[in-house]
N, C-alpha and C positions, 0 to 999 in steps of 0.2 A: 801330594797336595797341588792343586791346580793354581795357575797364576792367571789373573784376569777377572773381569766382571762375570759374576755367576747369576745374579738376579737382576730384575728390572731396575731397581734403584741404583745398583752399582753401574749398570750400563749408562743410565742417565748422567751419573756423576762423571763417568769417563768422557762422555760427549761434552759435558759442560766445561771440564778443565783441560781438555785435549789441546786447545789452542791458546791457553793462558800463557803469558810470557812472564818469566821470573828472572831475577838477577842470576847470572852465572858467576858464582863466587870464584871459580877457578880463573876466570878471565880478568877479574878485578884486581887492581893493585892495592895492596894493603898500605895503610897510613903508617904502620909501625913495622919496623924491620923485625922479622921473626927471630933471627939470630940474636938480636939485641934483647928481645923480649925473653927468650929462653935463658940468656945470660943473666938477666935481671932476676928472673925466677930462681935460678940457681943460687945467686947471691943471697936472696931472701931466705931460701931454705938453709943455706950454710949459717946465716945469722941466727935463725931459729934453733938450729941444732946446737950451736955454741951457747946460746942462752939457756937451753935446757941442761946442757952439761954443767954450766956454771951454777944453775939453781940446785942441781943434784949435789954438787960439791959443797955449796953453802948449807944445804940441808944436813949433810953428814957432819960438817964442821960444827954447826949449832947443836946437833944431837950429842956430839962428843963433849962440847963445853957444858951442856946441861947435865950430862951423865956424870962428868967429873965434879961438878959443883953440887950435885944432889946430896942431901943429908938423909940418911935412912935411920929410922928409930923403930924400936920394937913396939908393937901395939899391945897394950895391956888387954889380956883376955879376962873377961869377967867369968867367974866360976859358975854363975847362975845361967849364963847364956850357952856355955859349952856342954 
């Protein structure tokens, strides 16, 4: 696969944008410290993981309480329906 402009429109676009200046993001200084941002993201992920684990424990506890409190009774079967 070739790299570069292959047809007339591509060549015109290359000429048009060849001298355009763009921001060089590697040379810019970030307003937020990347290490602090990653640490914050890690904290948020840990909180979400803990909340999920707590919700799973709460779900299983509620399930156990409901199962223990359930009252089962035999359903009467009508002889005409069976």
